[in-house]
TORKEDO-837919 format. One record per residue (C-alpha): residue number from 0; residue in three letters; x, y, z. Coordinates in Angstrom, 1 decimal. Example, Ala and Ser with C-alpha at 12.3 -4.5 7.8 and 13.67 -1.06 7.14 Angstrom:
% residues 2
+-----+------+--------+--------+--------+
: seq : type :      u :      v :      w :
+-----+------+--------+--------+--------+
:   0 :  ALA :   12.3 :   -4.5 :    7.8 :
:   1 :  SER :   13.7 :   -1.1 :    7.1 :
+-----+------+--------+--------+--------+
% end
This chain:
% residues 174
+-----+------+--------+--------+--------+
: seq : type :      u :      v :      w :
+-----+------+--------+--------+--------+
:   0 :  UNK :   -0.5 :  -51.7 :  -14.5 :
:   1 :  UNK :   -3.0 :  -53.8 :  -12.5 :
:   2 :  UNK :   -6.5 :  -54.2 :  -13.8 :
:   3 :  UNK :   -9.4 :  -53.9 :  -11.2 :
:   4 :  UNK :  -11.1 :  -57.1 :  -10.1 :
:   5 :  UNK :  -14.6 :  -57.7 :   -8.3 :
:   6 :  UNK :  -14.6 :  -60.1 :   -5.6 :
:   7 :  UNK :  -17.9 :  -61.8 :   -4.2 :
:   8 :  UNK :  -19.2 :  -64.9 :   -2.4 :
:   9 :  UNK :  -21.4 :  -67.2 :   -4.2 :
:  10 :  UNK :  -24.4 :  -69.1 :   -2.6 :
:  11 :  UNK :  -21.8 :  -71.9 :   -1.4 :
:  12 :  UNK :  -19.6 :  -69.2 :    0.1 :
:  13 :  UNK :  -16.9 :  -69.6 :   -2.4 :
:  14 :  UNK :  -14.9 :  -66.5 :   -3.2 :
:  15 :  UNK :  -15.3 :  -65.6 :   -6.8 :
:  16 :  UNK :  -13.4 :  -63.1 :   -9.0 :
:  17 :  UNK :  -13.9 :  -61.7 :  -12.3 :
:  18 :  UNK :  -12.4 :  -58.5 :  -14.3 :
:  19 :  UNK :  -15.9 :  -57.5 :  -14.8 :
:  20 :  UNK :  -18.6 :  -56.6 :  -12.4 :
:  21 :  UNK :  -21.4 :  -59.5 :  -11.8 :
:  22 :  UNK :  -24.0 :  -59.2 :  -14.2 :
:  23 :  UNK :  -26.8 :  -56.8 :  -13.2 :
:  24 :  UNK :  -24.7 :  -55.3 :  -10.4 :
:  25 :  UNK :  -24.2 :  -51.6 :  -10.1 :
:  26 :  UNK :  -22.2 :  -49.3 :   -7.7 :
:  27 :  UNK :  -24.4 :  -49.1 :   -4.4 :
:  28 :  UNK :  -24.5 :  -45.2 :   -4.8 :
:  29 :  UNK :  -26.2 :  -45.7 :   -8.2 :
:  30 :  UNK :  -28.6 :  -48.5 :   -7.0 :
:  31 :  UNK :  -30.4 :  -46.6 :   -4.2 :
:  32 :  UNK :  -33.8 :  -47.1 :   -5.8 :
:  33 :  UNK :  -33.4 :  -50.9 :   -5.3 :
:  34 :  UNK :  -32.9 :  -50.6 :   -1.5 :
:  35 :  UNK :  -35.9 :  -51.7 :    0.6 :
:  36 :  UNK :  -35.9 :  -53.7 :    4.0 :
:  37 :  UNK :  -36.0 :  -57.0 :    2.3 :
:  38 :  UNK :  -33.1 :  -56.4 :    0.2 :
:  39 :  UNK :  -31.0 :  -54.8 :    3.0 :
:  40 :  UNK :  -31.4 :  -58.2 :    4.9 :
:  41 :  UNK :  -30.2 :  -60.2 :    1.9 :
:  42 :  UNK :  -27.2 :  -57.7 :    1.5 :
:  43 :  UNK :  -26.2 :  -58.2 :    5.1 :
:  44 :  UNK :  -26.3 :  -61.9 :    4.7 :
:  45 :  UNK :  -24.0 :  -61.6 :    1.6 :
:  46 :  UNK :  -21.8 :  -59.3 :    3.2 :
:  47 :  UNK :  -21.5 :  -61.5 :    6.3 :
:  48 :  UNK :  -19.7 :  -64.1 :    4.3 :
:  49 :  UNK :  -16.8 :  -61.9 :    4.2 :
:  50 :  UNK :  -16.6 :  -62.2 :    7.9 :
:  51 :  UNK :  -17.6 :  -65.9 :    8.1 :
:  52 :  UNK :  -14.6 :  -66.5 :    5.7 :
:  53 :  UNK :  -12.3 :  -64.4 :    7.9 :
:  54 :  UNK :  -11.4 :  -62.0 :    5.0 :
:  55 :  UNK :  -11.2 :  -58.5 :    4.5 :
:  56 :  UNK :  -13.3 :  -56.6 :    2.0 :
:  57 :  UNK :  -11.0 :  -53.8 :    2.3 :
:  58 :  UNK :  -12.2 :  -50.1 :    2.7 :
:  59 :  UNK :  -16.2 :  -50.2 :    2.6 :
:  60 :  UNK :  -16.7 :  -47.1 :    0.5 :
:  61 :  UNK :  -19.6 :  -46.4 :   -2.1 :
:  62 :  UNK :  -17.3 :  -46.7 :   -5.3 :
:  63 :  UNK :  -16.2 :  -50.1 :   -4.3 :
:  64 :  UNK :  -19.3 :  -51.8 :   -3.4 :
:  65 :  UNK :  -21.4 :  -53.2 :   -6.1 :
:  66 :  UNK :  -25.0 :  -54.7 :   -5.4 :
:  67 :  UNK :  -27.6 :  -56.4 :   -7.6 :
:  68 :  UNK :  -31.2 :  -57.0 :   -7.0 :
:  69 :  UNK :  -31.0 :  -60.3 :   -5.7 :
:  70 :  UNK :  -28.9 :  -59.3 :   -2.6 :
:  71 :  UNK :  -25.3 :  -59.9 :   -4.3 :
:  72 :  UNK :  -22.5 :  -57.7 :   -3.2 :
:  73 :  UNK :  -19.4 :  -57.5 :   -4.9 :
:  74 :  UNK :  -16.2 :  -55.6 :   -3.8 :
:  75 :  UNK :  -14.0 :  -53.8 :   -6.4 :
:  76 :  UNK :  -10.1 :  -54.1 :   -5.8 :
:  77 :  UNK :   -8.4 :  -51.7 :   -7.8 :
:  78 :  UNK :   -5.1 :  -53.8 :   -7.9 :
:  79 :  UNK :   -4.8 :  -55.8 :   -5.0 :
:  80 :  UNK :   -6.8 :  -59.0 :   -4.1 :
:  81 :  UNK :   -8.5 :  -59.8 :   -0.8 :
:  82 :  UNK :   -6.6 :  -60.5 :    2.3 :
:  83 :  UNK :   -7.4 :  -62.0 :    5.8 :
:  84 :  UNK :   -9.1 :  -59.9 :    8.3 :
:  85 :  UNK :   -6.8 :  -57.8 :   10.4 :
:  86 :  UNK :   -5.9 :  -58.9 :   13.9 :
:  87 :  UNK :   -8.7 :  -56.5 :   15.2 :
:  88 :  UNK :  -11.3 :  -58.9 :   13.7 :
:  89 :  UNK :  -14.2 :  -58.1 :   11.4 :
:  90 :  UNK :  -15.5 :  -55.0 :   13.5 :
:  91 :  UNK :  -13.8 :  -52.5 :   11.3 :
:  92 :  UNK :  -15.5 :  -53.7 :    8.2 :
:  93 :  UNK :  -18.9 :  -54.1 :    9.8 :
:  94 :  UNK :  -18.8 :  -50.5 :   11.2 :
:  95 :  UNK :  -18.0 :  -49.4 :    7.6 :
:  96 :  UNK :  -20.7 :  -51.6 :    6.3 :
:  97 :  UNK :  -23.5 :  -50.3 :    8.6 :
:  98 :  UNK :  -22.4 :  -46.5 :    8.1 :
:  99 :  UNK :  -22.6 :  -47.1 :    4.5 :
: 100 :  UNK :  -25.8 :  -48.8 :    4.1 :
: 101 :  UNK :  -27.4 :  -46.0 :    6.4 :
: 102 :  UNK :  -26.4 :  -43.3 :    3.9 :
: 103 :  UNK :  -29.3 :  -44.4 :    1.8 :
: 104 :  UNK :  -31.7 :  -46.6 :    4.1 :
: 105 :  UNK :  -33.0 :  -45.7 :    7.4 :
: 106 :  UNK :  -30.8 :  -46.3 :   10.3 :
: 107 :  UNK :  -33.3 :  -48.3 :   12.3 :
: 108 :  UNK :  -34.0 :  -50.4 :    9.3 :
: 109 :  UNK :  -30.4 :  -51.0 :    8.6 :
: 110 :  UNK :  -29.7 :  -52.1 :   12.3 :
: 111 :  UNK :  -32.9 :  -54.1 :   12.7 :
: 112 :  UNK :  -31.9 :  -56.0 :    9.5 :
: 113 :  UNK :  -28.5 :  -56.4 :   10.8 :
: 114 :  UNK :  -29.5 :  -58.0 :   14.1 :
: 115 :  UNK :  -30.4 :  -61.5 :   13.0 :
: 116 :  UNK :  -27.1 :  -61.6 :   10.9 :
: 117 :  UNK :  -24.5 :  -60.2 :   13.5 :
: 118 :  UNK :  -24.3 :  -61.2 :   17.2 :
: 119 :  UNK :  -24.2 :  -58.8 :   20.0 :
: 120 :  UNK :  -20.5 :  -59.5 :   20.4 :
: 121 :  UNK :  -19.9 :  -58.7 :   16.8 :
: 122 :  UNK :  -21.8 :  -55.5 :   16.8 :
: 123 :  UNK :  -20.0 :  -54.5 :   20.1 :
: 124 :  UNK :  -16.8 :  -55.2 :   18.5 :
: 125 :  UNK :  -17.6 :  -52.7 :   15.5 :
: 126 :  UNK :  -18.9 :  -50.0 :   17.7 :
: 127 :  UNK :  -15.4 :  -48.4 :   18.2 :
: 128 :  UNK :  -14.8 :  -48.3 :   14.6 :
: 129 :  UNK :  -17.8 :  -45.8 :   14.0 :
: 130 :  UNK :  -15.7 :  -42.9 :   15.0 :
: 131 :  UNK :  -14.8 :  -40.6 :   12.0 :
: 132 :  UNK :  -11.2 :  -40.9 :   13.2 :
: 133 :  UNK :  -11.7 :  -44.8 :   12.3 :
: 134 :  UNK :  -13.8 :  -44.8 :    9.4 :
: 135 :  UNK :  -12.2 :  -44.0 :    5.6 :
: 136 :  UNK :  -12.2 :  -40.5 :    4.9 :
: 137 :  UNK :  -14.3 :  -40.9 :    1.9 :
: 138 :  UNK :  -17.1 :  -42.6 :    3.8 :
: 139 :  UNK :  -17.1 :  -39.8 :    6.6 :
: 140 :  UNK :  -17.3 :  -37.2 :    3.8 :
: 141 :  UNK :  -20.1 :  -38.9 :    1.8 :
: 142 :  UNK :  -23.3 :  -37.2 :    2.8 :
: 143 :  UNK :  -25.2 :  -37.4 :    5.0 :
: 144 :  UNK :  -23.1 :  -37.3 :    8.2 :
: 145 :  UNK :  -24.6 :  -40.2 :    9.9 :
: 146 :  UNK :  -21.9 :  -42.1 :   11.8 :
: 147 :  UNK :  -23.1 :  -40.8 :   15.1 :
: 148 :  UNK :  -26.6 :  -41.9 :   14.7 :
: 149 :  UNK :  -25.3 :  -45.3 :   13.7 :
: 150 :  UNK :  -23.1 :  -45.6 :   16.8 :
: 151 :  UNK :  -26.0 :  -44.7 :   19.1 :
: 152 :  UNK :  -28.2 :  -47.3 :   17.3 :
: 153 :  UNK :  -25.3 :  -50.0 :   17.8 :
: 154 :  UNK :  -25.0 :  -49.0 :   21.3 :
: 155 :  UNK :  -28.6 :  -49.5 :   22.0 :
: 156 :  UNK :  -28.4 :  -53.0 :   20.6 :
: 157 :  UNK :  -25.5 :  -53.9 :   22.7 :
: 158 :  UNK :  -27.2 :  -52.5 :   25.6 :
: 159 :  UNK :  -30.3 :  -54.6 :   24.8 :
: 160 :  UNK :  -28.4 :  -57.8 :   24.6 :
: 161 :  UNK :  -28.9 :  -61.0 :   22.6 :
: 162 :  UNK :  -32.1 :  -61.6 :   20.6 :
: 163 :  UNK :  -34.1 :  -64.4 :   22.4 :
: 164 :  UNK :  -32.9 :  -67.2 :   20.0 :
: 165 :  UNK :  -29.2 :  -66.0 :   20.7 :
: 166 :  UNK :  -29.6 :  -66.5 :   24.2 :
: 167 :  UNK :  -31.3 :  -69.9 :   23.8 :
: 168 :  UNK :  -28.4 :  -71.0 :   21.6 :
: 169 :  UNK :  -25.9 :  -69.9 :   24.3 :
: 170 :  UNK :  -27.9 :  -72.0 :   27.0 :
: 171 :  UNK :  -28.0 :  -75.0 :   24.8 :
: 172 :  UNK :  -24.2 :  -74.9 :   23.8 :
: 173 :  UNK :  -23.1 :  -74.1 :   27.5 :
+-----+------+--------+--------+--------+
% end
């Protein structure tokens, strides 16, 4: 019988693993009182390390995500270990992440705090995965039913286009 392990990225973006959750962390569903806009920004940055490393966090569902008050995000893997992102890229995990966070924090806050972390292209790639048929069943069934509002907010971000600093970086690179 396999023993569950927690995986997370440290401040140097090294993948860490432990048979116990990181000290001071709790399942996200039991740490709701910690959530505030500043912590949500830190959580976004920490979660984005999975994307930057081209690794999949697996299903982004409440009982698998553990957070701490400094913005740490650990993912509980029951028996397997992390694998590279699927061929479709990081969009699936990002969509699940945004829907999950929006279960406890206002959607506009979650998305506003996501804007500086993920590009419009990354948010656009995640948009198709916000459909209930593409989200893990346990995430869709976990109240509130918010996937539609998250998708609408993501679509508005895509329609608005890149943030001014993203446009400037693109001009300088091009």
